[in-house]
N, C-alpha and C positions, 0 to 999 in steps of 0.2 A: 179515495181516502185522503184527508188533509189534516194538518195539525197546526196548532199555534205554539208548539214547544219552542222556547227561546233558543237562539243560536248561541254557541259558546264562543267567547271572545279570547280566551286564553287556553293553554293546554290543560289536559286533564291527567291527573296522576293517580295511579293505584286504584284501590277500591274494588279489585276483581271479586273477592269473596262476598263483599256486601252486595254488589250488583247481581251476582248469581243468586244470592238468597232472596233479594227483592223480586227478581224475575219469577222465581218459583212462587213466592207469596202472592204476586199479582195474578198468577194463574189459578191459585187455589182460594183466594179470599177477595171479597168485593170492596173491602176498605182496609187499606194498608197505611199506617202512620209512621213516618220516620221522625224520631225524637232525638233530642240532643241539645246541648247549649248553643248559643249564638256563635257563629264563626267556625263551627265544626265541619261545615260543608254539606249540609242537608240539601240545599237547593241544587248544587252542582250534581250531587248523586241522583236527585229526582229527575233532573234534565236527562242524564244518561239512561236511567232506568225507564223513563217514559218513552224515549226514542227507541229503545230496544223492544219495548212491549207494544208500541203503536201498531205494527203490522198485524197484530192479532185482533185489532178492533176495526171492523169495516167502516164505521162512521167516524174514525179518526180519533185524535187526541186533543183535548182542550186544556189550555193552561191559564189559570187565574192567579195573578199576582195580588195577594191580599195585604202585603206589607205597606202599601200606601194608605190603607183605609184607617181612619181615626176611630170609627165606631162601626156598628152593624148596619147603618143606614144604606150604604152602597154595596153591601155584600151580594145581594141578589142580582143587582145590575151588573156587577163585575163577573159573576158566574155566567149570566146570560151572554155577556160579550164573549166569554171564553168559548162557549159552545155554538156561537153564531146565531143566537136568537135576538132579533130586533123587534120585539112584540109591539104591535100598533093597536092592540085592543085595550078595553077598559078592565080586563081581568087583572087580578093581583099578579105581581111578578112571580110569586111562588107557584101559583096555579098554572101560569103560562109555561114556566120552566119545567114543571113536572109533566105537563101534557106534551111538551116538545120532545122530552127525553124518553117518553114511555116506550117507544118501539126502537130506540137507538141501542147499538152495541158500540160503546164509546168509552174511552179512558179520560177521566177528568182529574186534573192535578190542581190542588189548592195549596199554594205555597205561602208559608208564614201565617199560620192560623192562631198562634199562641195568644194574641190579644183579642181574638174573636171566638174563643172556644164555645161559649154558650150558643151563639148564633150559628156557627158551623155545625154544632151538634144537632140543633133543631132542623136546619136545612137538610143535612145529609140523612137524618132520620126519615124525613118525608121523601126525599129524592130516591134513596135506595129501595124504598118500598114501592114507589110509583114506577121506577125504571129498572126492571130486573136485569137489563143488559148492560148497565153502566157499572164500571169499576172506578173507584176513587183512590188516588194516591195523595196523601197529605204530608206536608212538612210542618212541624210544630215543636216548640220547646216542651210541650206536655201533651199527653194523649187526650183524645176527645171524650173518651169514656162511653163509647157506644157499644152495644151488643154486637159481637162479630168482628170488632176492630182488631186487626193484627198489628201489634206495636213492635217496631224494630228500632233499637237504639243505635244511633250512629256515634262512633267514638272517634278519637283523633287518629291521625296517620301513625303507623308504627315507626318507632325510632330504632328498631333492631331488625335483623333479618334482611328483607328486601330494602328496608329503611326508606319507605316512601316519603317520609318527612324530609329527609335529606335530598331526595330527588326533586321535591317541590321547591325547597329552598334554593337548590342549585339552579333550577330553571328560572325562577323569578330573579335571582341575583344576576344571571346571565342576561336577562332582558334589561335590567336596570344598569348594569355595567358590562357591556359587551366585552368578551375576552376573559372575564373572570370565571374560573372553573373551580368550584368549591371542593371537587373531588381530588384536586391536585394534593400531593403529600403536604405541601406547605400550609394548606388551609383545612384539610379534611378533619383533623381532630377538633379544631376550633368550631367548624361548622356543625359537626356532630354534637358538640356541647350545646350550641345554640338550639338545635332541634330538641334536645332533651330538656333544656331550660324552658322552652316554650311548649313542652309536652305534646309536640306533634299537632297542635291546633292549627288548621290550615290558614285561617285569617291572620293569626299571629305570625306565621311563617311568611305570608304574603307581605305583611307590613315590614318585617325584618329584611326580607329580600329587597324591597324597594329602597331601604336606607343605604344599601350598598352602592348606590349611585354616587354617594358623597362621603361614605365612611369605609374604612377597612373592615374586614371580617373580624379582626382581633379587637378593634375599637368597639364594634357593635357588641361583641361578646362581653367585653369589660363593662360597658354601660348597662347592659341587661343584668349582669351579675350584681352590679352596684345597686341598681334599682330594686331588685328582688331582696337583696340583703337588707336594705333600708326598711322595706315593708315588713320583713320578717321580725325586725326588732321592735315594731310598734304593737299596737293593740290587735292587729289582724283585721281582716275584712270578713264580715258576716256573709260570705259567699262560699259555695262549693269550690274545691281546688281549681277545677278547670275554668270556671267562671272568673275566679280570682286571677288566674294566669292571664286570661284574655284581657281582663280589665287593666291589669298591670302593663301589658304590652301596648294596649291602646293609649294608656297614659304616657308611656315612654315615647310612642310615636308622636303624641301631641306635644311633648316637651321638645322634640327635635324639629318641629315646625317653627317657622319664623313667627314673630308676634302677629303679623298681619295674616298669615295663614291660619293661625289659631283663631283669630277673630272671625275670619271668613268661615271657617269650619263651624263655629257656633251659629253664625247668622244663617248659613245655608240649611241648618236643621229645620228652618221654618217651612221649607219645601217638602211636600209629601210625596210627590211623584218625581219623574225626571224633569230636568230644567235645562234651558239653553243659556248661553253666555249673556244675552241681552237681559233676560229676566234676573239672572244673578246680579248683574250690574245695577239694575233698577232697584232691586229690593235691598241689596247688601251694602251699597255705597253709603258712606257717611262717616264723619269723624276722621280718624286716620286712614280709612280705606277710601281712596279715590277710585274712580271708575277704572283708570289704567291699572291701579294696584290690585283691583278685584281680578282683572284678567290675568295678571302675573301670578296672583295667589291661586287661582283656579289651576293654572298649569302646574304649580308646585304641589298642590294637593293631589292632582292626578298622578304626578310622578311618584308620590309617596303612597299610592294605592288607597288613599282616603276616599277619592272619587274614582269612578270608572266611567268610561265613555260608551254610549249606546246610540248608534245612528245619529251622531252629531250632537247628542245631548249628554248631560251628566247625570249620574246616579250616585247616591250615597247609601251604603248598606245600612240596614236597620240598626245594627249594633253600634256603628259609628255615628249614626244620627242621634241615637239615645245619648251618647257621650256628648255630642255637640249641644243637645238641648239642655243637658245638665249645666254646661258652661254658660249657655245663653241665660239660664235662670240666675246663675251666680253673678253675671254681668248686669242683671236687672233690665235686660233689653227685650225680654220675651213679648210683653204687651206692645211695645213700639214696633217690633218686627212683624207681629201679626197684623197690625194696622197697615204697615207699609206693604206687606204682601197682598193684603186685600185691595189696597188702593191701586197697586200695579195691575192686578187682574181686572179691576173695573176699567182701567185704561185700555187693557187688552181687549175687552169687550167693545169699548167705544171704537177702537181702531178697526176692529173686525167689521162693525156695522158701516163705518165710513168707507171702507174699501169694498163693500159688497157689490157695488155697481161696476167696478173696474177690473183691470187685468189681475189684480191680486186676489180675486174672489176664491179661486180654487186653493191657492196657498193658505188663505185664512181658514177654510174648512179643515185643512190638515193641521194648522197651528191650534185651532180650537180643540181638535181631537187629541193632539199631543199634550195639551195642558189640562185635559179633562179633570184629573184628580185635583190639581191645585185650584181650578175654577170652583169645584165643589167645596174645597177647603175655605176658599175666600167667601163663598156664599154662606157657609155655616157660621163663619165669624161675623159677617155683616148682618145676618138675621138677628143676632143678639145685640150688636153694637150700633148698627146704622141701617134700619129696615128699608128706608127709601133708596139707599144705594144698592141694597140687595134686590129691590125691584128693578133698578136700572140694569144691573148685571144679569139678572135672570132673564129679563126681556131681551137683552143684547145677544145672549148666547142661546136663548130658548128656540129661536127660529133655526139656528144651526143644528141644535140637538134634535129638534122635532123631525128634521129631514134625515138625520144620519144615525139612527140607532139608539138614541137616549130619550125616547119619548116619555117614558114613565118618570125619569128624573126631571125632565123639563116641566112636566105637569106638577110634580111634587114641589119643586123649588118655587115655581111661580105661585102656586096656591099658598105656600107658607109665607112668601114675601108679601103677598096681598093681605093675608090675615094679620101680619105683624104691624101694618101701618095703613089705616083706611083714610088718611088725609088726601084730598085731591092734589095731584101733581102730574107733571108730564111723565115721570117714571111710572106712576101707577097706571096711567092710561095705556102706556105701551105694554105694561105687564098684563093688563086685561086682554089686549090684542094677542100677545104671544100665547097666553093661556088658551084663548079661544082657538087658535090654530092647533095647539096640542090636543085639545079635547075633540076637535073636529076630525083629526087624523086617527083618533081612537074610535071614531064612529058615533060619538055622542052629539048628534045633530041639534037636539033641543038646547043643551047647555051651550054649545057653540053659538047658536042663534041668540041666546040671552046675553052672552058675553059680548057679541058683536054690537048689540043694541046699547049695552052699557058703555062700551068703548066709544060708540058714535056720539052718545049724549055728552060724555066727558070731553070729547074732542071739540064738539060744537060750543060747549060752555067756555072752554079755555081759548077758543079761537086757534087751535093748533091744526094748521092746514094739512101737515103730513099725517097726523093722527086721524083726520077725517078720511084720508085716502086709505090708510091701513084698515080702518073700520069698514070701509066700503069693500076692500079686498076680502076681509073675513066674512062679511054678510053675503057678498056675491058668491064666494066659494061654497058657503053653506047651502045656498040655493042650488048651486050646481050639483053638489053631492046628494041633495035631496031630489034631484031630477026635475028642477024648475029652472031651465035655462032662460026662459023669458024674463023671470024675475031677476035673475043674475044680470042679464043684459040691461034691465032698467036701472038697477042699483049702480052699476059701473058708469053708465051714461050720465047719471045724476052727479056722481062725485067727480068725474073727469071734466065735466062741463063741455061747452061747445068747442068744436075744432076752430082753428088749428091747435094742436096739442103737442107737447114735447114729452114723449114717453120716458126719456132718460133723465128728466129733471130730478127724480127722487126714486128710491126703492118702492115706496107705496104706489106712486103713479105707474111705475113699470109693472108691478104686480096686478094692478087694476086693469091695465091693457091686456094682460095675459088672460084674466078672467073673462074679459069682453070677447076675446077670440074664441075661448071655449064655448061661451054662450052662443055666439054666432054659428058655430058648428052645430051646437045642440038644437038650434031652431031651424036648421036647414039652409042657412045663408052661406053656402060653401064657397062661392066665388069671393064674396066679401071677406070671409074668414081667411081664405087663402092669401088674398092681397095683404091684409093686415099682418098675418103671421110672417109672410115673406119679408115685409118691411121691418118688422120687429126683430126678426132673426138677423137681418143684415146689420142692424144697429148693435146687436149683441156681439156679433163677430168683430165689428170695428172696435168695440170697447173691451174685448176679452172677457165678456160676461158669459157664464156657463149655465147657471141654474135656469134662468128664463129661456135661454137659447134651447136647452134640452126640451122644454115643454112646447116651444114653437115647433121643434122637430116632431114632437108627438102629434101636435095638431096637423101639421103638414102631412105626416104619415097617414093619419086617420082620414083626412080629406082626400088624399090620393087614392086610398082604398075605396072610399065611397064613390069616387069618380071613375073607377075602373082602371087605375094605373098601379097595379100591385108591385111592379119592380121599383118604381119610384117610391112607393110606400115603404118597401123594405129598406131602401137606402136611408130614408129619414129615420126609420126606427133604429137602425144601427148607429146613426149619428147621435140619437138620443141616449142610447145605451152607453156609448163611449163617454159622453158628458156626465151622465149619472154615476158611472164607475169612478170618474175623476174626483167627485165630491163625496162618494160613499153613500149615496141615497138608495137604500135597498127597496123602498117602496116604489120609487121611480123606475128602478131597474125591473121590478116585477111587472109594472105597467107596460114598459117597453118590450119585454119578452112576449107578453100576450099579443101586442100589436104586430111584432115581427112574425110571430107564428101565423097570425091571420093573413099577413101579406104573402108568406110563403105558401100557405094553403091555397090562396087565390091564384097563385102561379101554377098550381098542380103539383107542387113539391110536397107530397103527403108525408114522406118519412122525415124530411127536414122539419116540417111543421110540427110533427109529433114530438120530435126531440126538443124543439124550442118550447113547445107547450109544457112538456114534462119538466124542463129546467125551470120554467116560470112557476110551475106548481110547487117545486121544491123550495123556491124562494118565497112564494106566498105563505107557505107554512111557517117560515121564520118570522114573517111579519104578523102572522096571526089571523089574517083575513084570507080564506080560501078563494082566490081569484076575485077579489073585490076591486074591479076597475071603475072607471066613470060609467054612469048609466048608459051612455050611447054605445059603449063598447060591448055590452053584454050580448046584444043581438048579433053583432059582428063576430064575436068569439064563437057563438053557437053555430052560426052559418058556416064559418071557415073550418071549424072542427069537423062538421059533416062532410065538407069537401075533402079534407085530408083523409078521413076514413074511407070515403068513396074511392080515393085515388089508390090506396094501397091495401084496402080491406080492413075489416074490424080487428081481426086477430093480429095482424102485423102492426097496426096502429097502436093497439093496446100494449103490445110487448115493447115497442120502441118508447112509448110514453112512460111505461113503468120503469124501464132502465134509466131513463133520463131523470125521472122524478126521485129516484133513490140515490142519485149522486149527491155529494155534499154541495149545498147551494153555493153558486159562484164559481165552481171549478170548471164548468163548461163555458163560462162567459167569454174567455179569450178566444176559444174556437168559434163561437157564434159571431163575435165581432169580426173575426178574420174571414167569415163566410165559408169556413171549412165544411165539407159534406159530412 
């Protein structure tokens, strides 16, 4: 069992009765929704409740953060990510998700659904019908309105009795001002008054506690009282009391920020996901905010609990982002910041492409994954304001996404970008290529072939040498996937030209060399394929390149297996798996597991082969293609499976295979890479 429940970065206070009630509700109901105003602690309670309930679900717990989503467009993709589905088929994401979850006993948490209620209602209506073993925990400011939904309202922390509100304020104050103890007689009455003034709302208490780094307890109480009294004498806010209290507290925290911190708070609201210091500086610098001042203001906002840190990146809570966006609008900067945000991520994509051949490749796969939400946000903006730049960005990240679990999104954004602007350009040619790779990986060979030819014509017309190579890669790979290695060999020979040749001159040239090696293996020229693969692998190692290196290991493993060297084959297969794990390529990992299992079976290790085959089968299901390898591997797989069955017997093989195939995909990979029995 595995889960993607977030880790808690601060202490958890109280909520014993709520957690006990939610635990009972999750045992009795398939849809439980936690409601309440922003800042009341729904997410923190859901984390605790999900972690407590997870052991009851053999297939684990999946957590989907919906707060970064602007609309329903990425809802399905986000839920698929949460449950480990990286579908590579042409099915609709909804059909793939329902099919994947049909036989699962799993807890799914959808956090922050209030801005996506209709989409969540439709999705869960289908999912709960198709997957009877799935239970869903939702956090939202309003119920979804589905039949069978159990709604539990989350209130503030109590300010009497156990006084969890005071416990939370004391804890956060102690973090902000070490040595300060609010329960001391000198502060206790004042601190208790702050808790009552803030009505026990956790986010309000967090913000007040953070201010104690620079202000006394008494001064904070005085400022709060003054602010609330001022508001009480006015027209009043058209909000429920707790919403009003939280808004007042956020406004008070905003006033206590320095002018540059307030400006940065507003500008940071343009980010939808987590962000790093570099991105904050690139997008938010300007006017009175220099890059150095951005760094200083980030530290100040984090100290005041306006920002939180997650794995070296920053996050702003929804409620605080909404306040920042309100001020961004008041400043009249929203359009300019959206343009600047999009421009930054276009540059992000360019840098990722330029670094693809070198030692930064693995790091860029991770950075593209970390910035996924904001890359989508930038693309949505550019599709309306600058379609050619949308083509450029979607092509730049499309190859990363196609390999690493976002195939549907890659195809969708590339298709939309191409439809938005049909004028010839380098960006359009590259988008045609990237779309061709995406549809090919979904198994649509005819469309991939058509896109490859379009890309080739556009490249030749424009005289773009790199685009000619990329088109050759796409056309050659399509021939390989269709079982035509001779045609693939002819295409790559034509675009590469006569030797001598420098494979590392460009990404397109390197990828064409890889297709050529696959083709040589496919037509039986094993010695030549082995020589070229060894040389290409050596160059990849020298440059710190992993994607191509992993596929040269795949070919060397396959060739070794064909030539009767199964131990050597297993070593290359493990090397491939390690590289694919580093960049998060599930499709490549599934291929590597099949090949490793074949190598183990060829050594007579029937039980080990059955386990690895079973692990591969579990992963193939997440990809959507049941054991769809390259054509030349099918016969090898069948022969080696027969050997494994013969080595340990059908019954033993079937049982070991079944156990491994029922594990959550990826959980066994570390053991396999370590060569554990």
